MARKOL-372991 format. One record per atom (N, C-alpha, C): residue number from 1; x negated, y negated, z; atom name. Coordinates in nm, 4 decimals, padded with zeros to 6 digits. Layout:
// residues N
REC   num         xx         yy         zz   atome
REC   NUM          X          Y          Z      CA
...
***
This chain:
// residues 120
REC   num         xx         yy         zz   atome
REC     1   -08.2181    00.5289    02.8123       N
REC     1   -08.0834    00.5705    02.8148      CA
REC     1   -08.0092    00.5247    02.9385       C
REC     2   -08.0720    00.4851    03.0304       N
REC     2   -08.0094    00.4417    03.1531      CA
REC     2   -07.9384    00.3100    03.1353       C
REC     3   -07.9792    00.2336    03.0389       N
REC     3   -07.9236    00.1015    03.0192      CA
REC     3   -07.8152    00.0981    02.9111       C
REC     4   -07.7627    00.2041    02.8730       N
REC     4   -07.6618    00.2063    02.7665      CA
REC     4   -07.5247    00.1709    02.8236       C
REC     5   -07.4519    00.0859    02.7509       N
REC     5   -07.3191    00.0421    02.7919      CA
REC     5   -07.2181    00.0805    02.6835       C
REC     6   -07.1053    00.1293    02.7281       N
REC     6   -06.9987    00.1623    02.6340      CA
REC     6   -06.9026    00.0442    02.6238       C
REC     7   -06.8634    00.0116    02.5015       N
REC     7   -06.7673   -00.0976    02.4787      CA
REC     7   -06.6347   -00.0336    02.4382       C
REC     8   -06.5306   -00.0668    02.5130       N
REC     8   -06.3972   -00.0165    02.4845      CA
REC     8   -06.3194   -00.1221    02.4072       C
REC     9   -06.2584   -00.0828    02.2962       N
REC     9   -06.1805   -00.1774    02.2168      CA
REC     9   -06.0424   -00.2023    02.2772       C
REC    10   -05.9776   -00.0999    02.3232       N
REC    10   -05.8450   -00.1128    02.3841      CA
REC    10   -05.8506   -00.0535    02.5243       C
REC    11   -05.8891   -00.1329    02.6175       N
REC    11   -05.8982   -00.0760    02.7522      CA
REC    11   -05.7588   -00.0472    02.8069       C
REC    12   -05.7461    00.0618    02.8773       N
REC    12   -05.6199    00.0967    02.9415      CA
REC    12   -05.6444    00.1001    03.0915       C
REC    13   -05.5373    00.0826    03.1675       N
REC    13   -05.5547    00.0824    03.3127      CA
REC    13   -05.6132    00.2156    03.3584       C
REC    14   -05.6847    00.2123    03.4671       N
REC    14   -05.7437    00.3362    03.5160      CA
REC    14   -05.6364    00.4384    03.5523       C
REC    15   -05.6576    00.5609    03.5183       N
REC    15   -05.5649    00.6684    03.5515      CA
REC    15   -05.4642    00.6960    03.4423       C
REC    16   -05.4613    00.6153    03.3344       N
REC    16   -05.3689    00.6414    03.2239      CA
REC    16   -05.4488    00.6715    03.0995       C
REC    17   -05.3922    00.7549    03.0206       N
REC    17   -05.4564    00.7857    02.8928      CA
REC    17   -05.3582    00.7528    02.7824       C
REC    18   -05.4091    00.6994    02.6752       N
REC    18   -05.3247    00.6607    02.5632      CA
REC    18   -05.3813    00.7242    02.4377       C
REC    19   -05.2973    00.7944    02.3598       N
REC    19   -05.3491    00.8531    02.2375      CA
REC    19   -05.3916    00.7436    02.1399       C
REC    20   -05.4757    00.7787    02.0480       N
REC    20   -05.5296    00.6815    01.9539      CA
REC    20   -05.4234    00.6272    01.8587       C
REC    21   -05.3217    00.7075    01.8206       N
REC    21   -05.2227    00.6615    01.7228      CA
REC    21   -05.0969    00.6027    01.7868       C
REC    22   -05.0899    00.5850    01.9174       N
REC    22   -04.9746    00.5270    01.9859      CA
REC    22   -04.9680    00.3783    01.9551       C
REC    23   -04.8501    00.3250    01.9111       N
REC    23   -04.8418    00.1827    01.8786      CA
REC    23   -04.8530    00.0962    02.0041       C
REC    24   -04.8773   -00.0274    01.9791       N
REC    24   -04.8882   -00.1259    02.0880      CA
REC    24   -04.7529   -00.1392    02.1576       C
REC    25   -04.7491   -00.1806    02.2841       N
REC    25   -04.6208   -00.1963    02.3540      CA
REC    25   -04.5291   -00.2972    02.2857       C
REC    26   -04.5813   -00.4025    02.2296       N
REC    26   -04.5000   -00.5021    02.1595      CA
REC    26   -04.4368   -00.4445    02.0340       C
REC    27   -04.5078   -00.3612    01.9636       N
REC    27   -04.4558   -00.2976    01.8428      CA
REC    27   -04.3429   -00.2018    01.8781       C
REC    28   -04.3611   -00.1275    01.9837       N
REC    28   -04.2580   -00.0339    02.0291      CA
REC    28   -04.1299   -00.1090    02.0663       C
REC    29   -04.1475   -00.2227    02.1319       N
REC    29   -04.0323   -00.3032    02.1738      CA
REC    29   -03.9588   -00.3574    02.0505       C
REC    30   -04.0330   -00.4040    01.9502       N
REC    30   -03.9714   -00.4540    01.8267      CA
REC    30   -03.8950   -00.3422    01.7544       C
REC    31   -03.9480   -00.2233    01.7554       N
REC    31   -03.8805   -00.1099    01.6923      CA
REC    31   -03.7488   -00.0783    01.7629       C
REC    32   -03.7500   -00.0830    01.8960       N
REC    32   -03.6264   -00.0590    01.9717      CA
REC    32   -03.5232   -00.1676    01.9433       C
REC    33   -03.5679   -00.2922    01.9363       N
REC    33   -03.4753   -00.4024    01.9077      CA
REC    33   -03.4159   -00.3842    01.7688       C
REC    34   -03.4974   -00.3481    01.6699       N
REC    34   -03.4475   -00.3231    01.5345      CA
REC    34   -03.3476   -00.2079    01.5336       C
REC    35   -03.3772   -00.1051    01.6085       N
REC    35   -03.2876    00.0101    01.6165      CA
REC    35   -03.1531   -00.0299    01.6761       C
REC    36   -03.1564   -00.1053    01.7857       N
REC    36   -03.0318   -00.1502    01.8483      CA
REC    36   -02.9546   -00.2438    01.7559       C
REC    37   -03.0214   -00.3357    01.6885       N
REC    37   -02.9537   -00.4269    01.5967      CA
REC    37   -02.8908   -00.3502    01.4801       C
REC    38   -02.9634   -00.2521    01.4288       N
REC    38   -02.9081   -00.1700    01.3210      CA
REC    38   -02.7844   -00.0950    01.3682       C
REC    39   -02.7895   -00.0392    01.4877       N
REC    39   -02.6740    00.0323    01.5426      CA
REC    39   -02.5562   -00.0625    01.5614       C
REC    40   -02.5816   -00.1832    01.6115       N
REC    40   -02.4740   -00.2818    01.6325      CA
REC    40   -02.4129   -00.3218    01.4990       C
REC    41   -02.4967   -00.3439    01.3981       N
REC    41   -02.4459   -00.3827    01.2665      CA
REC    41   -02.3619   -00.2700    01.2063       C
REC    42   -02.4102   -00.1470    01.2160       N
REC    42   -02.3335   -00.0338    01.1633      CA
REC    42   -02.2001   -00.0176    01.2349       C
REC    43   -02.2016   -00.0309    01.3667       N
REC    43   -02.0760   -00.0187    01.4420      CA
REC    43   -01.9790   -00.1302    01.4067       C
REC    44   -02.0305   -00.2520    01.3906       N
REC    44   -01.9415   -00.3624    01.3545      CA
REC    44   -01.8860   -00.3436    01.2135       C
REC    45   -01.9664   -00.2900    01.1229       N
REC    45   -01.9161   -00.2629    00.9880      CA
REC    45   -01.8091   -00.1543    00.9916       C
REC    46   -01.8289   -00.0510    01.0723       N
REC    46   -01.7286    00.0546    01.0846      CA
REC    46   -01.5992   -00.0003    01.1442       C
REC    47   -01.6096   -00.0862    01.2444       N
REC    47   -01.4922   -00.1467    01.3056      CA
REC    47   -01.4189   -00.2350    01.2053       C
REC    48   -01.4944   -00.3132    01.1285       N
REC    48   -01.4335   -00.3995    01.0272      CA
REC    48   -01.3604   -00.3155    00.9234       C
REC    49   -01.4216   -00.2062    00.8793       N
REC    49   -01.3576   -00.1175    00.7835      CA
REC    49   -01.2302   -00.0565    00.8417       C
REC    50   -01.2324   -00.0176    00.9672       N
REC    50   -01.1146    00.0394    01.0329      CA
REC    50   -01.0010   -00.0634    01.0386       C
REC    51   -01.0330   -00.1859    01.0772       N
REC    51   -00.9299   -00.2909    01.0853      CA
REC    51   -00.8747   -00.3201    00.9464       C
REC    52   -00.9619   -00.3244    00.8452       N
REC    52   -00.9171   -00.3514    00.7087      CA
REC    52   -00.8232   -00.2414    00.6603       C
REC    53   -00.8592   -00.1152    00.6863       N
REC    53   -00.7737   -00.0040    00.6455      CA
REC    53   -00.6389   -00.0086    00.7176       C
REC    54   -00.6410   -00.0400    00.8455       N
REC    54   -00.5152   -00.0477    00.9205      CA
REC    54   -00.4269   -00.1579    00.8649       C
REC    55   -00.4870   -00.2713    00.8329       N
REC    55   -00.4113   -00.3827    00.7763      CA
REC    55   -00.3506   -00.3439    00.6418       C
REC    56   -00.4269   -00.2774    00.5586       N
REC    56   -00.3763   -00.2346    00.4285      CA
REC    56   -00.2628   -00.1335    00.4448       C
REC    57   -00.2755   -00.0426    00.5413       N
REC    57   -00.1695    00.0556    00.5647      CA
REC    57   -00.0402   -00.0133    00.6070       C
REC    58   -00.0514   -00.1110    00.6947       N
REC    58    00.0674   -00.1845    00.7395      CA
REC    58    00.1289   -00.2594    00.6219       C
REC    59    00.0450   -00.3204    00.5389       N
REC    59    00.0943   -00.3924    00.4217      CA
REC    59    00.1677   -00.2981    00.3261       C
REC    60    00.1125   -00.1803    00.3029       N
REC    60    00.1765   -00.0830    00.2141      CA
REC    60    00.3090   -00.0356    00.2740       C
REC    61    00.3120   -00.0115    00.4051       N
REC    61    00.4365    00.0315    00.4699      CA
REC    61    00.5445   -00.0758    00.4555       C
REC    62    00.5076   -00.2024    00.4707       N
REC    62    00.6049   -00.3108    00.4556      CA
REC    62    00.6565   -00.3175    00.3117       C
REC    63    00.5669   -00.2994    00.2155       N
REC    63    00.6097   -00.3006    00.0753      CA
REC    63    00.7028   -00.1837    00.0469       C
REC    64    00.6750   -00.0671    00.1039       N
REC    64    00.7615    00.0500    00.0844      CA
REC    64    00.8998    00.0231    00.1424       C
REC    65    00.9055   -00.0357    00.2625       N
REC    65    01.0354   -00.0659    00.3237      CA
REC    65    01.1141   -00.1652    00.2386       C
REC    66    01.0449   -00.2662    00.1831       N
REC    66    01.1128   -00.3642    00.0986      CA
REC    66    01.1673   -00.2977   -00.0266       C
REC    67    01.0881   -00.2112   -00.0869       N
REC    67    01.1323   -00.1432   -00.2086      CA
REC    67    01.2494   -00.0493   -00.1774       C
REC    68    01.2438    00.0204   -00.0627       N
REC    68    01.3558    00.1069   -00.0237      CA
REC    68    01.4833    00.0257   -00.0025       C
REC    69    01.4685   -00.0934    00.0556       N
REC    69    01.5847   -00.1806    00.0760      CA
REC    69    01.6399   -00.2265   -00.0587       C
REC    70    01.5516   -00.2619   -00.1526       N
REC    70    01.5970   -00.3018   -00.2856      CA
REC    70    01.6689   -00.1865   -00.3553       C
REC    71    01.6160   -00.0657   -00.3422       N
REC    71    01.6801    00.0520   -00.4025      CA
REC    71    01.8189    00.0725   -00.3435       C
REC    72    01.8297    00.0583   -00.2120       N
REC    72    01.9598    00.0755   -00.1469      CA
REC    72    02.0597   -00.0289   -00.1966       C
REC    73    02.0138   -00.1541   -00.2085       N
REC    73    02.1022   -00.2602   -00.2581      CA
REC    73    02.1466   -00.2319   -00.4020       C
REC    74    02.0543   -00.1860   -00.4856       N
REC    74    02.0897   -00.1547   -00.6244      CA
REC    74    02.1864   -00.0370   -00.6329       C
REC    75    02.1669    00.0640   -00.5486       N
REC    75    02.2597    00.1779   -00.5483      CA
REC    75    02.3994    00.1339   -00.5048       C
REC    76    02.4069    00.0452   -00.4039       N
REC    76    02.5378   -00.0072   -00.3619      CA
REC    76    02.6025   -00.0872   -00.4747       C
REC    77    02.5217   -00.1680   -00.5433       N
REC    77    02.5748   -00.2454   -00.6562      CA
REC    77    02.6237   -00.1544   -00.7673       C
REC    78    02.5487   -00.0469   -00.7954       N
REC    78    02.5919    00.0482   -00.8982      CA
REC    78    02.7239    00.1151   -00.8611       C
REC    79    02.7384    00.1541   -00.7353       N
REC    79    02.8642    00.2187   -00.6947      CA
REC    79    02.9807    00.1194   -00.7042       C
REC    80    02.9558   -00.0087   -00.6708       N
REC    80    03.0616   -00.1099   -00.6861      CA
REC    80    03.1010   -00.1258   -00.8326       C
REC    81    03.0000   -00.1274   -00.9206       N
REC    81    03.0285   -00.1418   -01.0636      CA
REC    81    03.1020   -00.0197   -01.1182       C
REC    82    03.0662    00.0990   -01.0736       N
REC    82    03.1374    00.2194   -01.1174      CA
REC    82    03.2844    00.2153   -01.0738       C
REC    83    03.3078    00.1693   -00.9497       N
REC    83    03.4453    00.1587   -00.9004      CA
REC    83    03.5239    00.0569   -00.9838       C
REC    84    03.4607   -00.0533   -01.0190       N
REC    84    03.5288   -00.1554   -01.0987      CA
REC    84    03.5569   -00.1045   -01.2399       C
REC    85    03.4621   -00.0294   -01.2966       N
REC    85    03.4829    00.0273   -01.4302      CA
REC    85    03.6011    00.1232   -01.4298       C
REC    86    03.6064    00.2114   -01.3306       N
REC    86    03.7180    00.3062   -01.3273      CA
REC    86    03.8506    00.2338   -01.3014       C
REC    87    03.8481    00.1258   -01.2267       N
REC    87    03.9710    00.0484   -01.2030      CA
REC    87    04.0153   -00.0190   -01.3328       C
REC    88    03.9197   -00.0736   -01.4081       N
REC    88    03.9553   -00.1423   -01.5315      CA
REC    88    03.9988   -00.0444   -01.6410       C
REC    89    03.9559    00.0795   -01.6336       N
REC    89    03.9908    00.1778   -01.7351      CA
REC    89    04.1197    00.2530   -01.7048       C
REC    90    04.1839    00.2256   -01.5931       N
REC    90    04.3064    00.2993   -01.5597      CA
REC    90    04.4184    00.2599   -01.6574       C
REC    91    04.4991    00.3590   -01.6947       N
REC    91    04.6047    00.3363   -01.7937      CA
REC    91    04.7119    00.2402   -01.7425       C
REC    92    04.7435    00.2465   -01.6156       N
REC    92    04.8464    00.1569   -01.5617      CA
REC    92    04.8005    00.0105   -01.5698       C
REC    93    04.6741   -00.0149   -01.5457       N
REC    93    04.6227   -00.1517   -01.5549      CA
REC    93    04.6230   -00.1993   -01.6999       C
REC    94    04.5850   -00.1102   -01.7923       N
REC    94    04.5838   -00.1478   -01.9338      CA
REC    94    04.7261   -00.1813   -01.9811       C
REC    95    04.8230   -00.1019   -01.9370       N
REC    95    04.9624   -00.1294   -01.9731      CA
REC    95    05.0098   -00.2622   -01.9155       C
REC    96    04.9730   -00.2909   -01.7923       N
REC    96    05.0132   -00.4169   -01.7291      CA
REC    96    04.9534   -00.5357   -01.8037       C
REC    97    04.8274   -00.5269   -01.8391       N
REC    97    04.7632   -00.6368   -01.9130      CA
REC    97    04.8282   -00.6530   -02.0494       C
REC    98    04.8605   -00.5425   -02.1154       N
REC    98    04.9237   -00.5499   -02.2478      CA
REC    98    05.0605   -00.6166   -02.2403       C
REC    99    05.1375   -00.5850   -02.1393       N
REC    99    05.2718   -00.6440   -02.1271      CA
REC    99    05.2655   -00.7900   -02.0828       C
REC   100    05.1916   -00.8164   -01.9751       N
REC   100    05.1950   -00.9497   -01.9163      CA
REC   100    05.1071   -01.0510   -01.9916       C
REC   101    04.9871   -01.0133   -02.0256       N
REC   101    04.8951   -01.1100   -02.0866      CA
REC   101    04.9096   -01.1175   -02.2390       C
REC   102    04.9365   -01.0039   -02.3022       N
REC   102    04.9406   -01.0021   -02.4483      CA
REC   102    05.0829   -01.0024   -02.5037       C
REC   103    05.1853   -00.9881   -02.4186       N
REC   103    05.3255   -00.9921   -02.4625      CA
REC   103    05.3674   -00.8709   -02.5436       C
REC   104    05.3035   -00.7604   -02.5240       N
REC   104    05.3382   -00.6395   -02.5984      CA
REC   104    05.4528   -00.5681   -02.5271       C
REC   105    05.5316   -00.4918   -02.6050       N
REC   105    05.6414   -00.4144   -02.5479      CA
REC   105    05.6297   -00.2704   -02.5948       C
REC   106    05.7024   -00.1829   -02.5280       N
REC   106    05.7040   -00.0423   -02.5655      CA
REC   106    05.7978   -00.0294   -02.6862       C
REC   107    05.7551    00.0367   -02.7927       N
REC   107    05.8425    00.0479   -02.9113      CA
REC   107    05.9634    00.1381   -02.8827       C
REC   108    06.0774    00.1007   -02.9454       N
REC   108    06.1978    00.1791   -02.9248      CA
REC   108    06.2129    00.2815   -03.0367       C
REC   109    06.1860    00.2426   -03.1576       N
REC   109    06.1974    00.3328   -03.2715      CA
REC   109    06.0596    00.3544   -03.3319       C
REC   110    06.0359    00.4759   -03.3744       N
REC   110    05.9109    00.5074   -03.4418      CA
REC   110    05.9399    00.5206   -03.5907       C
REC   111    05.8635    00.4519   -03.6723       N
REC   111    05.8799    00.4570   -03.8167      CA
REC   111    05.7518    00.5158   -03.8743       C
REC   112    05.7700    00.6167   -03.9582       N
REC   112    05.6556    00.6804   -04.0227      CA
REC   112    05.6500    00.6345   -04.1673       C
REC   113    05.5320    00.6011   -04.2130       N
REC   113    05.5127    00.5581   -04.3514      CA
REC   113    05.4224    00.6589   -04.4184       C
REC   114    05.4671    00.7077   -04.5314       N
REC   114    05.3846    00.8017   -04.6101      CA
REC   114    05.2816    00.7229   -04.6889       C
REC   115    05.1597    00.7697   -04.6826       N
REC   115    05.0532    00.7048   -04.7556      CA
REC   115    05.0311    00.7808   -04.8863       C
REC   116    05.0052    00.7085   -04.9947       N
REC   116    04.9778    00.7783   -05.1222      CA
REC   116    04.8489    00.8600   -05.1130       C
REC   117    04.8399    00.9619   -05.1979       N
REC   117    04.7268    01.0526   -05.1951      CA
REC   117    04.5962    00.9826   -05.2336       C
REC   118    04.5998    00.8922   -05.3280       N
REC   118    04.4779    00.8262   -05.3727      CA
REC   118    04.4283    00.7177   -05.2764       C
REC   119    04.5055    00.6852   -05.1747       N
REC   119    04.4665    00.5835   -05.0768      CA
REC   119    04.3672    00.6381   -04.9740       C
REC   120    04.3682    00.7659   -04.9567       N
REC   120    04.2830    00.8275   -04.8551      CA
REC   120    04.1448    00.8225   -04.8954       C
***
């Protein structure tokens, strides 16, 4: 028994103890790198989504402003058309057009004609 030698598979420096299920230092480093890369990718995806949403919001706001401007222009056009309709429907204008353009005159005598009963 004096000549027995122990063989260590994973020697560790003197004074340190390592549990049996602890991964190798290289494996631990790869896990940290994967973790950091995953975090960077997630953050970049979140940033991209934020920029995309902001861009879409600005685009929608611009479309709303354009539509509001179109509505305002149409309302102004409608009010102009209403004013023109009421101007064209005024009795004084109709009389002027009848006299000047159509050569009509105001009648002096009114003649009534009786219609036969069977004509109705």
